[in-house]
Backbone as a chain_set.jsonl record, in Angstrom:
{"seq": "MSSHDENVVTHNPFEGKNGASMRNQAIDAGVGFGVSFAFFAIMFIIAIIVDVAA", "coords": {"N": [[30.979, 27.624, 2.299], [29.637, 24.614, 2.653], [30.14, 21.5, 0.399], [28.152, 19.446, 0.982], [25.328, 17.863, 0.747], [22.564, 17.338, 2.699], [20.229, 16.24, 1.835], [20.396, 14.689, -0.722], [19.613, 11.796, -2.416], [21.127, 9.035, -2.149], [22.139, 6.101, -4.364], [21.165, 2.851, -3.891], [23.243, 0.089, -4.079], [21.942, -2.32, -3.579], [19.242, -2.586, -4.216], [19.002, -2.599, -6.824], [18.264, -1.977, -10.459], [15.914, -0.342, -10.414], [15.085, 0.63, -7.753], [13.697, 2.054, -5.771], [10.284, 3.067, -5.501], [8.505, 5.137, -7.516], [6.048, 5.666, -7.573], [2.931, 7.204, -6.665], [2.037, 7.204, -3.461], [-0.36, 7.581, -2.089], [-2.225, 6.498, -4.028], [-1.62, 3.831, -3.704], [-2.309, 3.448, -0.933], [-5.036, 3.829, -1.03], [-5.894, 1.809, -2.601], [-5.03, -0.302, -1.031], [-6.733, 0.075, 1.191], [-9.299, -0.38, -0.053], [-9.406, -2.641, -0.82], [-9.04, -4.191, 1.526], [-11.265, -3.231, 2.988], [-13.498, -4.142, 1.0], [-12.996, -6.936, 1.539], [-13.781, -7.31, 4.214], [-16.192, -6.417, 4.239], [-17.241, -8.315, 2.524], [-16.984, -10.555, 4.153], [-18.978, -9.771, 6.332], [-21.388, -9.811, 4.964], [-21.608, -12.714, 4.05], [-21.86, -13.787, 6.593], [-24.185, -12.345, 7.278], [-25.775, -13.615, 5.739], [-25.674, -16.494, 6.366], [-26.668, -16.151, 9.027], [-29.067, -15.554, 8.468], [-30.267, -17.594, 6.823], [-30.049, -19.824, 8.935]], "CA": [[29.827, 26.782, 2.205], [29.922, 23.132, 2.29], [29.424, 21.082, -0.673], [27.497, 18.339, 1.514], [23.955, 18.27, 0.869], [22.125, 15.953, 3.34], [19.094, 15.931, 0.88], [20.588, 13.753, -1.897], [19.298, 10.44, -2.245], [22.19, 7.907, -3.07], [21.78, 4.86, -5.065], [21.551, 1.642, -2.836], [23.498, -0.933, -4.712], [21.334, -3.703, -3.365], [18.25, -2.133, -4.939], [18.925, -3.094, -8.497], [18.261, -0.682, -11.426], [14.818, 0.73, -10.058], [14.742, 0.004, -6.438], [12.545, 2.782, -5.051], [9.2, 2.973, -6.451], [8.233, 6.554, -7.593], [4.526, 5.792, -7.58], [1.983, 7.963, -5.637], [1.726, 6.33, -2.269], [-1.866, 7.716, -1.728], [-3.076, 5.435, -4.845], [-1.304, 2.687, -3.274], [-3.062, 3.23, 0.188], [-6.2, 3.682, -1.324], [-6.287, 0.537, -3.109], [-5.171, -1.216, 0.253], [-8.089, 0.431, 1.939], [-10.344, -0.588, -0.66], [-9.25, -4.213, -0.776], [-9.381, -4.652, 2.964], [-12.769, -2.926, 3.121], [-14.213, -4.833, 0.271], [-12.956, -8.234, 2.337], [-14.714, -7.431, 5.478], [-17.688, -6.261, 3.517], [-18.112, -9.712, 1.896], [-17.101, -11.437, 5.136], [-20.316, -9.434, 6.974], [-22.371, -10.25, 3.939], [-21.702, -13.947, 4.163], [-22.286, -13.948, 8.147], [-25.463, -12.096, 7.522], [-26.853, -14.72, 4.825], [-25.624, -17.537, 7.195], [-27.591, -15.948, 10.167], [-30.72, -15.434, 7.872], [-30.381, -18.954, 6.678], [-30.4, -20.621, 9.838]], "C": [[30.134, 25.664, 2.213], [29.324, 22.492, 1.02], [28.674, 19.766, -0.154], [26.003, 18.739, 1.504], [23.185, 16.988, 1.219], [20.529, 15.58, 2.658], [19.053, 15.107, -0.046], [20.353, 12.591, -1.439], [20.356, 9.678, -2.855], [21.566, 6.826, -3.438], [22.304, 3.813, -4.189], [21.855, 0.779, -3.938], [22.714, -2.379, -4.874], [19.92, -3.805, -3.967], [17.646, -2.659, -6.015], [18.739, -1.664, -9.154], [17.197, 0.243, -10.919], [14.39, 0.148, -8.802], [13.726, 1.097, -5.928], [11.415, 2.988, -5.862], [8.641, 4.51, -6.29], [6.671, 6.868, -7.899], [3.895, 6.71, -6.568], [1.646, 7.249, -4.532], [0.362, 6.419, -1.952], [-2.787, 6.683, -2.525], [-2.806, 4.193, -4.121], [-2.124, 2.317, -1.845], [-4.305, 3.275, -0.353], [-6.756, 2.463, -1.856], [-5.923, -0.558, -1.995], [-6.388, -1.052, 0.945], [-8.906, -0.074, 1.346], [-10.508, -1.87, -0.636], [-9.744, -4.754, 0.607], [-11.023, -4.457, 3.055], [-13.611, -3.993, 2.396], [-14.005, -6.626, 1.006], [-13.743, -8.505, 3.33], [-15.907, -7.071, 5.33], [-18.281, -7.456, 3.183], [-17.796, -10.533, 2.997], [-18.325, -11.008, 5.854], [-21.266, -10.021, 6.131], [-22.583, -11.76, 4.152], [-22.145, -14.389, 5.566], [-23.617, -13.479, 8.072], [-26.445, -13.27, 6.771], [-26.62, -16.083, 5.603], [-26.675, -17.341, 8.115], [-29.086, -15.932, 9.454], [-30.978, -16.804, 7.474], [-30.81, -19.811, 7.722], [-31.329, -20.313, 10.722]], "O": [[31.215, 25.508, 1.645], [28.22, 22.829, 0.594], [28.592, 18.906, -1.031], [25.534, 19.707, 2.103], [23.074, 15.966, 0.542], [19.838, 14.656, 3.088], [17.969, 14.647, -0.403], [20.709, 12.211, -0.324], [20.466, 9.688, -4.081], [20.49, 6.522, -2.924], [23.463, 3.743, -3.779], [20.979, 0.596, -4.783], [22.761, -3.219, -5.773], [19.425, -4.905, -4.212], [16.497, -3.032, -6.254], [18.957, -0.566, -8.642], [17.397, 1.457, -10.928], [13.491, -0.689, -8.727], [12.661, 0.544, -5.656], [11.648, 3.095, -7.066], [8.381, 5.019, -5.2], [6.181, 7.918, -8.315], [4.551, 6.903, -5.545], [0.707, 6.488, -4.766], [-0.188, 5.399, -1.536], [-3.772, 6.124, -2.044], [-3.771, 3.461, -3.903], [-2.524, 1.177, -1.611], [-4.862, 2.274, 0.099], [-7.909, 2.097, -1.624], [-6.491, -1.649, -2.05], [-7.051, -2.035, 1.274], [-9.732, -0.504, 2.151], [-11.628, -2.348, -0.452], [-10.649, -5.574, 0.763], [-11.84, -5.371, 3.168], [-14.372, -4.701, 3.056], [-14.941, -7.418, 0.903], [-14.341, -9.569, 3.49], [-16.749, -7.335, 6.189], [-19.458, -7.747, 3.396], [-18.461, -11.564, 2.891], [-18.983, -12.013, 6.123], [-22.031, -10.822, 6.667], [-23.728, -12.11, 4.435], [-22.825, -15.413, 5.633], [-24.405, -14.113, 8.774], [-27.543, -13.676, 7.153], [-27.539, -16.883, 5.422], [-27.59, -18.164, 8.15], [-30.099, -16.326, 10.033], [-32.072, -17.226, 7.849], [-31.808, -20.514, 7.566], [-31.645, -21.123, 11.593]]}, "num_chains": 1, "name": "protein.A"}
């Protein structure tokens, strides 16, 4: 049996003390989706207001 394990994550010295984030990526993706959705929804609402006012 070989002692080499391919799944071992080695420390990258260029990343600093806490390089890789251990947070749940689904939360970050959900926040990104929500922020982008809110941005485009606000742009749409502003366009509707400008269209009605004109």
